[in-house]
C-alpha positions as CSV (number, residue, x, y, z in Angstrom):
1,X,-10.5,-16.6,13.9
2,X,-10.3,-13.4,11.9
3,X,-7.0,-11.6,11.5
4,X,-7.2,-8.1,12.9
5,X,-5.6,-5.5,10.6
6,X,-5.1,-1.8,10.0
7,X,-4.7,-0.8,6.3
8,X,-2.3,2.1,5.8
9,X,-2.9,3.4,2.3
10,X,-2.7,6.3,-0.2
11,X,-5.9,5.7,-2.2
12,X,-6.5,7.7,-5.4
13,X,-9.8,6.2,-6.6
14,X,-11.8,9.4,-6.7
15,X,-8.9,11.5,-8.0
16,X,-8.6,11.4,-11.7
17,X,-5.2,10.5,-12.9
18,X,-4.0,9.0,-9.7
19,X,-3.4,5.3,-9.2
20,X,-6.8,3.9,-8.2
21,X,-5.6,0.4,-7.2
22,X,-5.4,0.9,-3.4
23,X,-9.2,1.0,-3.3
24,X,-9.4,-2.4,-5.1
25,X,-7.1,-3.7,-2.3
26,X,-9.4,-2.2,0.3
27,X,-12.5,-3.8,-1.3
28,X,-10.6,-7.2,-1.4
29,X,-10.0,-6.8,2.4
30,X,-13.6,-5.8,3.0
31,X,-14.8,-8.9,1.2
32,X,-12.4,-11.4,2.8
33,X,-13.9,-13.2,5.8
34,X,-10.4,-14.0,7.0
35,X,-9.9,-10.3,7.9
36,X,-11.3,-7.9,10.4
37,X,-10.4,-4.3,9.4
38,X,-10.0,-2.3,12.6
39,X,-9.2,0.9,10.7
40,X,-7.9,2.6,7.5
41,X,-5.2,5.2,7.8
42,X,-4.2,7.4,4.9
43,X,-0.8,8.8,3.9
44,X,0.8,11.1,1.4
45,X,1.8,9.2,-1.7
46,X,-0.2,8.6,-4.8
47,X,-2.2,11.7,-3.9
48,X,-1.9,14.4,-1.3
49,X,-3.3,13.4,2.2
50,X,-6.5,15.3,2.0
51,X,-7.4,13.6,-1.2
52,X,-6.5,10.1,0.1
53,X,-8.5,10.8,3.3
54,X,-11.5,11.9,1.2
55,X,-11.3,8.9,-1.1
56,X,-11.0,6.4,1.7
57,X,-13.9,7.9,3.6
58,X,-16.0,8.0,0.5
59,X,-15.3,4.3,-0.2
60,X,-16.2,3.2,3.3
61,X,-19.4,5.3,3.2
62,X,-20.5,4.1,-0.2
63,X,-20.0,0.4,0.7
64,X,-21.8,0.9,4.0
65,X,-18.9,-0.2,6.3
66,X,-18.4,0.8,9.9
67,X,-14.6,1.3,9.7
68,X,-12.8,4.3,11.2
69,X,-10.7,6.3,8.8
70,X,-7.8,8.5,10.0
71,X,-5.3,10.6,8.1
72,X,-1.7,11.4,8.4
73,X,-0.3,14.9,7.9
74,X,1.2,16.3,4.7
75,X,4.9,15.7,4.3
76,X,7.4,13.0,4.9
77,X,9.0,11.6,8.0
78,X,12.2,13.6,7.6
79,X,11.8,17.4,7.3
80,X,14.9,17.5,5.1
81,X,13.1,15.1,2.7
82,X,10.1,17.4,2.4
83,X,11.9,19.7,0.0
84,X,12.6,16.9,-2.4
85,X,9.1,15.4,-2.2
86,X,7.1,18.6,-1.8
87,X,5.2,18.1,-5.0
88,X,3.6,14.9,-3.6
89,X,1.6,17.1,-1.3
90,X,0.5,19.5,-4.0
91,X,-0.9,18.5,-7.5
92,X,-4.0,20.8,-7.2
93,X,-4.7,20.4,-10.9
94,X,-5.9,16.8,-10.4
95,X,-9.7,16.6,-10.9
96,X,-11.5,15.3,-7.8
97,X,-14.6,13.1,-8.0
98,X,-15.2,12.7,-4.2
99,X,-15.9,15.6,-1.8
100,X,-12.7,17.0,-0.3
101,X,-12.5,16.6,3.5
102,X,-10.0,18.8,5.4
103,X,-7.5,16.8,7.3
104,X,-8.2,19.0,10.3
105,X,-11.5,17.1,10.5
106,X,-9.6,14.1,11.9
107,X,-8.6,15.1,15.5
108,X,-6.8,11.9,16.4
109,X,-4.6,11.4,13.3
110,X,-3.3,8.2,11.8
111,X,-0.1,7.7,13.8
112,X,-1.9,8.0,17.2
113,X,-4.7,5.7,15.9
114,X,-2.2,3.1,14.9
115,X,-0.3,3.3,18.2
116,X,-3.4,3.2,20.3
117,X,-5.2,0.4,18.4
118,X,-2.1,-1.7,18.3
119,X,-1.7,-1.4,22.1
120,X,-5.4,-2.2,22.7
121,X,-5.0,-5.3,20.5
122,X,-1.5,-6.2,21.5
123,X,-0.3,-9.5,20.1
124,X,-3.4,-9.8,18.0
125,X,-2.9,-7.3,15.2
126,X,-1.1,-6.9,11.9
127,X,-0.5,-3.9,9.6
128,X,-1.1,-4.0,5.9
129,X,0.8,-1.1,4.4
130,X,0.2,-0.2,0.7
131,X,1.6,3.3,0.6
132,X,4.7,5.1,1.9
133,X,5.5,4.2,5.5
134,X,5.3,7.7,7.1
135,X,2.5,7.0,9.4
136,X,4.1,3.8,10.7
137,X,7.4,5.5,11.4
138,X,5.6,8.3,13.3
139,X,3.6,5.8,15.3
140,X,6.9,4.1,16.3
141,X,8.1,7.5,17.6
142,X,4.8,7.9,19.6
143,X,5.1,4.5,21.2
144,X,8.6,2.9,21.4
145,X,6.9,-0.3,22.5
146,X,4.9,-0.6,19.3
147,X,7.0,-3.5,18.0
148,X,5.9,-5.6,21.0
149,X,2.3,-5.1,20.0
150,X,2.3,-5.8,16.3
151,X,2.7,-9.4,15.0
152,X,3.7,-8.5,11.5
153,X,3.6,-5.9,8.7
154,X,2.7,-7.1,5.3
155,X,3.8,-4.3,3.0
156,X,3.7,-3.5,-0.7
157,X,7.2,-2.1,-0.9
158,X,10.5,-2.3,-2.8
159,X,12.1,-4.1,-5.6
160,X,14.3,-7.0,-4.6
161,X,15.8,-8.6,-7.7
162,X,14.3,-6.3,-10.4
163,X,14.5,-2.6,-11.2
164,X,12.3,0.0,-9.5
165,X,9.3,1.6,-11.1
166,X,9.8,5.3,-10.2
167,X,13.5,5.2,-10.8
168,X,15.7,2.3,-11.9
169,X,16.7,1.8,-8.3
170,X,13.5,2.4,-6.3
171,X,9.9,1.4,-6.0
172,X,7.5,4.3,-5.4
173,X,6.3,3.6,-1.9
174,X,9.8,3.5,-0.5
175,X,11.2,6.2,-2.8
176,X,8.4,8.6,-1.6
177,X,9.7,8.5,2.0
178,X,12.9,6.5,2.4
179,X,13.6,7.6,5.9
180,X,10.3,6.2,7.2
181,X,11.0,2.9,5.4
182,X,14.4,2.8,7.0
183,X,12.8,3.4,10.4
184,X,10.3,0.6,9.9
185,X,12.7,-2.0,8.5
186,X,14.9,-1.3,11.5
187,X,12.1,-1.5,14.1
188,X,12.2,-5.2,14.8
189,X,8.7,-5.8,13.6
190,X,8.5,-8.9,11.4
191,X,8.0,-7.9,7.8
192,X,6.4,-9.6,4.9
193,X,7.6,-7.6,1.9
194,X,5.7,-7.8,-1.4
195,X,8.0,-6.2,-3.9
196,X,7.7,-5.4,-7.6
197,X,9.2,-8.9,-8.3
198,X,5.8,-10.4,-7.8
199,X,3.5,-7.4,-8.2
200,X,4.5,-7.2,-11.9
201,X,3.0,-10.6,-12.4
202,X,-0.5,-9.3,-11.8
203,X,-2.8,-7.4,-14.2
204,X,-6.1,-5.5,-14.3
205,X,-7.0,-4.4,-17.8
206,X,-9.7,-2.8,-20.0
207,X,-11.8,-6.0,-20.3
208,X,-12.2,-6.2,-16.5
209,X,-13.0,-2.5,-16.2
210,X,-15.6,-2.8,-18.9
211,X,-17.3,-5.6,-17.0
212,X,-17.6,-3.4,-13.9
213,X,-18.7,-0.4,-16.0
214,X,-21.6,-2.4,-17.6
215,X,-23.2,-2.3,-14.1
216,X,-25.3,0.9,-13.9
217,X,-24.9,0.9,-10.1
218,X,-23.6,4.4,-9.1
219,X,-20.6,3.0,-7.3
220,X,-19.6,0.9,-10.3
221,X,-19.9,4.0,-12.5
222,X,-17.7,5.8,-10.0
223,X,-15.1,3.0,-10.2
224,X,-15.2,3.2,-14.0
225,X,-14.7,7.0,-14.1
226,X,-11.8,6.7,-11.6
227,X,-9.9,3.9,-13.2
228,X,-10.3,4.8,-16.9
229,X,-8.0,7.9,-16.8
230,X,-5.2,5.9,-15.2
231,X,-5.3,3.3,-18.0
232,X,-5.2,6.1,-20.6
233,X,-2.6,8.5,-19.3
234,X,-0.1,6.3,-17.4
235,X,3.4,7.0,-18.9
236,X,4.1,3.3,-18.8
237,X,3.1,2.1,-22.3
238,X,3.0,-1.5,-21.0
239,X,0.2,-0.5,-18.6
240,X,-1.8,1.2,-21.3
241,X,-1.5,-1.9,-23.5
242,X,-1.9,-4.6,-20.9
243,X,-3.5,-3.1,-17.8
244,X,-2.3,-1.8,-14.5
245,X,-0.6,-4.0,-11.9
246,X,-2.5,-5.0,-8.8
247,X,0.3,-4.1,-6.4
248,X,-1.8,-3.4,-3.3
249,X,-4.4,-6.1,-3.8
250,X,-1.6,-8.6,-3.9
251,X,-0.3,-7.4,-0.6
252,X,-3.7,-7.7,1.0
253,X,-4.1,-11.2,-0.4
254,X,-0.7,-12.3,0.9
255,X,-1.6,-10.9,4.4
256,X,-4.0,-13.8,4.8
257,X,-3.1,-16.2,2.0
258,X,0.8,-16.3,2.0
259,X,0.8,-19.8,0.6
260,X,0.2,-18.6,-2.9
261,X,3.6,-16.9,-3.0
262,X,7.2,-18.2,-2.5
263,X,9.2,-16.2,0.1
264,X,12.8,-16.0,0.9
265,X,14.3,-14.5,4.1
266,X,16.5,-11.4,3.7
267,X,18.0,-8.6,5.6
268,X,16.5,-5.5,3.8
269,X,18.1,-2.1,4.2
270,X,17.0,1.2,2.7
271,X,19.2,3.6,0.8
272,X,18.6,7.2,2.1
273,X,21.7,9.0,0.9
274,X,22.4,7.8,-2.6
275,X,22.5,10.4,-5.4
276,X,20.9,8.0,-7.9
277,X,19.6,5.3,-5.6
278,X,17.4,7.0,-3.0
279,X,14.7,4.6,-1.8
280,X,16.4,1.5,-3.0
281,X,15.6,-1.7,-1.0
282,X,18.8,-3.6,-0.7
283,X,18.0,-7.3,-0.1
284,X,20.8,-9.3,1.4
285,X,20.0,-13.0,1.2
286,X,23.4,-13.9,2.6
287,X,24.5,-15.0,-0.8
288,X,26.9,-12.1,-1.5
289,X,30.5,-12.3,-0.3
290,X,29.8,-9.8,2.5
291,X,26.5,-11.6,3.3
292,X,28.3,-14.9,3.7
293,X,30.9,-13.2,5.9
294,X,28.7,-11.2,8.2
295,X,25.4,-13.2,7.9
296,X,23.1,-10.4,9.0
297,X,19.9,-11.7,10.7
298,X,16.9,-11.4,8.3
299,X,14.4,-8.7,9.1
300,X,12.0,-9.7,6.3
301,X,10.5,-12.4,4.2
302,X,10.5,-11.3,0.6
303,X,8.0,-12.6,-2.0
304,X,9.8,-13.6,-5.1
305,X,7.3,-15.8,-7.0
306,X,3.6,-16.1,-7.2
307,X,0.8,-18.5,-8.1
308,X,-0.8,-16.0,-10.5
309,X,-3.8,-18.2,-11.2
310,X,-4.7,-18.5,-7.5
311,X,-4.4,-14.7,-7.0
312,X,-6.5,-13.9,-10.2
313,X,-9.2,-16.3,-9.0
314,X,-9.3,-14.6,-5.6
315,X,-9.4,-11.1,-7.0
316,X,-12.1,-12.0,-9.5
317,X,-14.3,-13.6,-6.8
318,X,-13.9,-10.8,-4.2
319,X,-13.5,-7.7,-6.2
320,X,-14.7,-8.0,-9.8
321,X,-17.7,-10.3,-9.2
322,X,-18.6,-8.2,-6.1
323,X,-18.8,-5.0,-8.2
324,X,-20.5,-6.7,-11.2
325,X,-23.2,-8.0,-8.8
326,X,-23.8,-4.8,-6.9
């Protein structure tokens, strides 16, 4: 039986200079018979919402899939946070490869779609979140019963035992909207957290992109044009030299193939008020002194190790080979 999922994402494939990897993750989900994608929802993160909405819609259309796409609104869950993260909704200078669609075209909106679809498929649906958690937090506000309908959230989020990537303390998806992450982690929905600890074990580099670019199919040329700038301009020299990390593709893979990772239960809380630690995911494995005393009940299972070879084989089969053979 296929697992029913909604993918919540901030896809930048189609916006030059944005992280294009979300769309590889969506392709992996599309080509995985274990999954049934009930919808794709887009959120402000890697790119402003209108660009993410446009990029996701273009991807679905180009690959001939009948999957509804809905967008969240610009901004973060907390209005106070908007001032600090305002630039995430701007960035007009980024060159766009896909046609821009106004977010007003989507009358329903992502939070309402998530809430309604979860209720319609109660007990038989999971979320795969590979961007900031704004839409999920807003869906929780729309339907307080949402946690009773959703079996699990597999999320690319956080850094458990390693440093962050956007700041030393924080991973980007949580840092971009800490209040929404705090809302979701406190919701009671079971969480499978895929943090930087395992994501940094994955790679997609120049050699793989060249294989895709050798295919003259228009969509493969689009992928090549979208990914190449990220490999060139990313400020992380390690990514330029060795390739980008497949953060979001790994989260999708672990949503239906969790056996390729090692997980450890933890109580994860989100720092929302720290001067230097905004967006930090604090993982309590009940091994600290306070953890041993108070023993908070885990709200997450956290991926801490990965069978890299198994993941690479899956990604090659369902994404790279798929594109090479288009």
